[in-house]
C-alpha positions in Angstrom: -38.6 24.9 -118.2 -40.2 25.4 -114.8 -41.7 22.2 -113.5 -43.9 21.2 -110.6 -42.4 18.7 -108.1 -45.4 18.4 -105.8 -48.7 16.5 -106.5 -52.0 17.9 -107.8 -55.4 16.5 -107.0 -56.6 13.6 -109.3 -56.0 10.1 -110.6 -52.3 9.5 -111.2 -49.7 7.3 -113.0 -46.0 7.4 -112.2 -43.4 6.7 -114.9 -39.9 5.9 -113.8 -36.7 4.7 -115.6 -35.1 6.4 -118.6 -37.2 5.8 -121.8 -39.0 8.9 -123.1 -40.7 7.0 -125.9 -42.5 4.9 -123.3 -43.5 8.1 -121.5 -44.9 9.4 -124.8 -46.9 6.3 -125.4 -48.4 6.4 -121.9 -49.3 10.1 -122.4 -51.1 9.1 -125.6 -52.9 6.2 -123.8 -54.1 8.5 -121.0 -55.2 11.4 -123.2 -58.6 12.7 -122.1 -58.9 10.0 -119.5 -58.8 12.3 -116.5 -55.5 10.8 -115.4 -52.4 12.9 -114.4 -49.0 11.6 -115.4 -45.8 12.2 -113.3 -42.2 11.5 -114.0 -39.9 9.9 -111.5 -36.1 9.7 -111.2 -34.2 10.0 -114.5 -37.5 10.7 -116.3 -37.5 14.2 -114.9 -35.8 15.8 -118.0 -38.8 14.6 -120.1 -40.8 17.5 -118.6 -38.6 19.9 -120.7 -39.1 18.2 -124.1 -41.5 20.3 -126.2 -43.4 17.2 -127.6 -43.9 15.7 -124.1 -44.7 18.9 -122.2 -47.4 19.7 -124.8 -49.6 17.1 -123.0 -51.4 19.1 -120.3 -51.9 16.0 -118.1 -48.1 15.6 -117.7 -48.3 17.6 -114.5 -44.8 17.3 -112.9 -42.3 15.1 -111.2 -42.8 13.0 -108.1 -40.0 11.8 -105.8 -36.3 11.6 -106.3 -33.6 9.1 -107.1 -33.9 5.3 -107.5 -32.9 4.3 -104.0 -35.9 6.0 -102.5 -38.4 4.1 -104.7 -39.7 1.6 -102.1 -40.8 4.5 -99.8 -42.0 6.7 -102.7 -43.8 4.0 -104.6 -45.6 2.9 -101.4 -46.9 6.4 -100.9 -47.9 7.1 -104.5 -51.7 6.5 -104.9 -51.7 5.1 -108.4 -49.9 2.6 -110.7 -46.2 2.8 -111.4 -44.5 2.0 -114.7 -40.8 1.1 -114.8 -39.3 1.7 -118.2 -35.7 0.6 -117.6 -33.2 -0.5 -115.0 -32.8 0.9 -111.4 -35.7 -1.2 -110.2 -35.5 -2.5 -106.6 -37.5 -5.6 -105.5 -41.1 -4.3 -105.2 -42.5 -4.1 -101.7 -45.8 -6.0 -101.1 -47.6 -2.7 -100.5 -47.3 -1.8 -104.2 -46.4 -5.0 -106.0 -49.9 -5.4 -107.4 -49.8 -1.9 -109.0 -46.3 -1.7 -110.5 -45.7 -2.6 -114.2 -42.6 -3.1 -116.2 -41.7 -2.3 -119.8 -38.9 -3.1 -122.3 -35.7 -4.5 -120.8 -36.8 -4.4 -117.2 -38.8 -7.1 -115.4 -39.4 -8.8 -112.1 -40.9 -12.2 -111.2 -44.6 -11.8 -110.4 -44.8 -8.2 -111.8 -47.0 -7.6 -114.8 -44.9 -6.8 -118.0 -46.4 -4.6 -120.7 -45.8 -5.2 -124.4 -45.3 -1.5 -125.2 -48.5 -1.4 -127.3 -51.4 -2.0 -124.9 -51.5 0.2 -121.8 -55.1 -0.5 -120.8 -54.1 -2.4 -117.7 -52.3 0.7 -116.4 -55.2 3.0 -117.3 -57.7 0.8 -115.6 -55.5 0.6 -112.5 -55.2 4.4 -112.4 -58.9 4.8 -112.6 -59.5 2.2 -109.9 -57.0 3.7 -107.4 -57.7 6.8 -105.3 -55.1 9.2 -106.8 -54.2 12.3 -104.9 -57.1 13.7 -102.8 -55.9 17.3 -102.9 -53.2 19.6 -104.2 -50.0 19.7 -102.2 -48.4 23.1 -101.7 -46.8 24.1 -105.0 -43.0 23.8 -105.4 -41.2 24.2 -108.7 -37.7 23.7 -110.1 -36.2 24.7 -113.4 -34.8 22.1 -115.7 -34.0 21.7 -119.4 -30.4 23.0 -119.8 -29.1 20.5 -122.4 -26.4 21.6 -124.8 -28.6 23.5 -127.3 -30.1 25.6 -124.5 -26.8 26.4 -122.8 -25.0 27.1 -126.0 -27.9 29.4 -127.0 -26.8 31.7 -124.2 -23.1 31.1 -124.7 -22.4 34.8 -125.3 -23.8 35.6 -121.9 -21.8 32.9 -120.2 -18.6 33.9 -121.9 -19.2 37.6 -121.1 -19.9 36.6 -117.4 -16.6 34.7 -117.2 -14.6 37.6 -118.9 -16.2 40.2 -116.6 -15.5 38.1 -113.5 -19.2 37.7 -112.7 -18.7 33.9 -113.1 -15.6 32.8 -111.4 -15.9 29.0 -111.8 -18.1 26.1 -113.0 -18.7 23.0 -110.9 -20.1 19.9 -112.6 -21.7 17.9 -109.7 -23.4 14.8 -111.0 -23.5 11.1 -111.6 -25.4 8.2 -109.9 -26.9 8.4 -106.5 -27.0 5.6 -103.9 -27.9 4.8 -100.3 -24.4 4.3 -98.9 -23.2 6.8 -96.2 -21.1 9.7 -97.5 -23.3 11.0 -100.3 -24.6 14.0 -98.3 -21.2 15.4 -99.4 -22.8 16.4 -102.7 -25.6 18.2 -101.0 -23.2 20.1 -98.8 -20.9 20.8 -101.7 -23.7 22.4 -103.8 -25.0 24.5 -100.9 -21.5 25.8 -100.2 -20.5 26.8 -103.7 -19.7 30.6 -103.8 -22.4 32.9 -105.3 -20.1 33.7 -108.2 -20.0 30.1 -109.4 -22.3 28.0 -111.6 -23.3 24.4 -110.9 -23.9 22.0 -113.8 -25.6 18.8 -112.9 -26.8 15.6 -114.5 -27.9 12.1 -113.5 -29.9 11.1 -110.4 -27.2 12.4 -108.1 -28.8 15.9 -108.6 -31.8 14.9 -106.4 -29.5 15.5 -103.5 -29.6 19.2 -104.1 -31.8 20.2 -107.1 -34.6 21.7 -105.0 -32.3 24.3 -103.4 -32.4 28.0 -104.0 -29.2 29.1 -105.8 -30.2 32.3 -107.5 -28.7 33.5 -110.8 -25.8 35.4 -112.3 -26.7 38.0 -115.0 -30.0 36.2 -115.7 -28.4 32.7 -115.9 -29.5 30.3 -113.2 -26.6 29.2 -110.9 -27.9 25.6 -111.1 -28.2 24.2 -114.7 -29.7 20.7 -115.0 -28.3 19.1 -118.1 -30.5 16.0 -117.9 -30.0 12.2 -117.4 -26.7 10.5 -116.7 -26.8 9.6 -120.4 -26.8 13.3 -121.2 -23.1 13.5 -120.2 -22.6 14.1 -123.9 -24.2 17.5 -123.4 -21.7 18.4 -120.7 -18.8 17.4 -123.0 -20.2 19.5 -125.9 -20.6 22.5 -123.6 -17.1 22.2 -122.1 -15.6 21.8 -125.6 -17.5 24.8 -126.9 -16.3 27.0 -124.0 -12.8 25.8 -124.4 -12.9 26.8 -128.1 -14.4 30.2 -127.2 -11.6 30.9 -124.7 -8.9 29.3 -127.0 -7.8 26.8 -124.3 -8.1 23.1 -123.5 -11.0 21.7 -121.4 -8.5 21.1 -118.6 -7.6 24.9 -118.6 -11.2 26.0 -118.2 -12.4 27.3 -114.7 -14.2 23.9 -114.4 -14.1 21.2 -111.7 -15.8 17.8 -112.1 -17.1 16.3 -108.9 -18.6 12.9 -109.8 -20.7 10.4 -107.8 -20.5 6.9 -109.1 -22.6 3.8 -108.4 -22.8 1.4 -111.3 -21.9 0.6 -114.9 -23.3 3.7 -116.6 -21.3 6.0 -114.3 -18.2 4.0 -115.0 -18.8 4.3 -118.8 -19.1 8.1 -118.4 -16.0 8.2 -116.3 -14.0 6.2 -119.0 -15.4 8.5 -121.7 -14.0 11.6 -119.8 -10.6 9.9 -119.4 -10.5 9.0 -123.1 -11.0 12.7 -123.9 -8.1 13.6 -121.6 -10.1 15.3 -118.9 -8.1 15.5 -115.7 -8.5 16.3 -112.0 -11.8 14.6 -111.6 -13.0 14.2 -108.0 -14.7 10.8 -107.5 -16.8 9.6 -104.7 -18.0 8.7 -102.2 -15.2 6.1 -102.7 -13.1 4.8 -105.5 -14.8 2.2 -107.7 -14.3 -1.3 -106.1 -13.0 -2.9 -109.2 -10.0 -0.5 -109.4 -6.8 -2.3 -108.3 -4.0 -0.4 -106.5 -2.0 -0.4 -109.8 -5.0 1.1 -111.8 -5.5 3.7 -109.1 -1.8 4.7 -109.3 -2.2 5.2 -113.1 -5.4 7.3 -112.7 -3.7 9.5 -110.1 -0.5 9.9 -112.0 -1.8 10.4 -115.5 -5.2 12.0 -114.9 -5.0 13.5 -111.5 -8.1 11.5 -110.3 -8.7 11.9 -106.6 -11.3 10.9 -104.1 -13.5 13.5 -102.4 -12.5 14.8 -99.0 -14.7 17.5 -97.5 -16.8 20.1 -99.5 -14.9 23.0 -97.9 -11.5 21.6 -98.7 -12.5 20.5 -102.2 -14.1 23.8 -103.2 -11.1 25.7 -101.9 -8.7 23.5 -103.8 -10.7 23.7 -107.0 -10.8 27.5 -106.9 -7.1 27.7 -106.0 -6.1 25.4 -108.9 -8.1 27.5 -111.3 -6.7 30.8 -110.1 
C-alpha cells in the first residue's frame, strides 16, 4: 500500500500509539465532518488495513517515532489522541489539545472513555488544521506475513537465481540516545542485491529512503508494528521450510534495536525459538549481567553492533 507521509490542506486529528480499534472508532466519529485523520508512530501500519484505508479521510501518516513527539505534536495544527504507551510528558504548547485513551493517561490531560469522541471532533473543528498541501511524499507499507508469503515463489526464485543474496531484518524500538544513526547508515549501505525487512518504530530512521526493487519485489519490506514480530517469524519459518533448512541457515541477519520491555519480549521470543547470531544495539540491555551476557554469546552468538560496514561484511561472509 502506497501511503502519503506529508500533510494535506484541512482540519486534522493525529492518532498515535498502537490500538487500531481506537483508530477505527475515531474514523467513524469523524465521518463526513470535514476532518482529515493521520496516523503517527506505530499506528502507521493501520494505513494498509483494508477496513481502515476504506475511509477516504484517513489521509496519511504524520511524523515518526515516539521520541520526536514533543516537537511533532507542537507543530501539528490539531488535536492528538494517544491510544497506548510511548507517551512523553506533554509540552505546554499542546497539553490542552492532547487526549488519552485506554491504558494510557497523564495528570491534567483529558481521558476519553472510548465511546464519546465529541471533544476531539470539536477541538479539530476549532483548531486551524493545515493551511495548504505540503509537497507530496509517499512510502510503501503493508508487507505482513500474508502479503510476503503471497509472493513467496518470487522470493524463492530470486534467492535461487542469485538475484537476492541476503535478507537483513533491521527493526525494533527507537530512542533518543546517541548511536542509533547506525541503523540509518546500515540500511543505506546494504548492497543492491539484498532485501531489508523492518518492523517497529526503529524503521523511521530509514523508511523514507529510496531502495529500489529486485524482480518487482521492493527492497524494503515494512512488516508493521513491533508486535508484528510474529510476521517476521512466520516468514522466516516458511522460507526455511521452502529451502529445507533451519532458520539459522537462511541467508538472513537480524540487526535489532532495543529500548524497552516489548523489544526485550521479542528478543526472548527469538531466543526461545533458537534463533542465533542476533546483533543487538546500540548497547546491550542494562539488566543483562556479565554472566547472562556470557551465556547469550556462547549459546546464541548474540553480539553488539559495531559499524555498519563491518557488520554488513561479516553477515555476508557468514552466509557465504
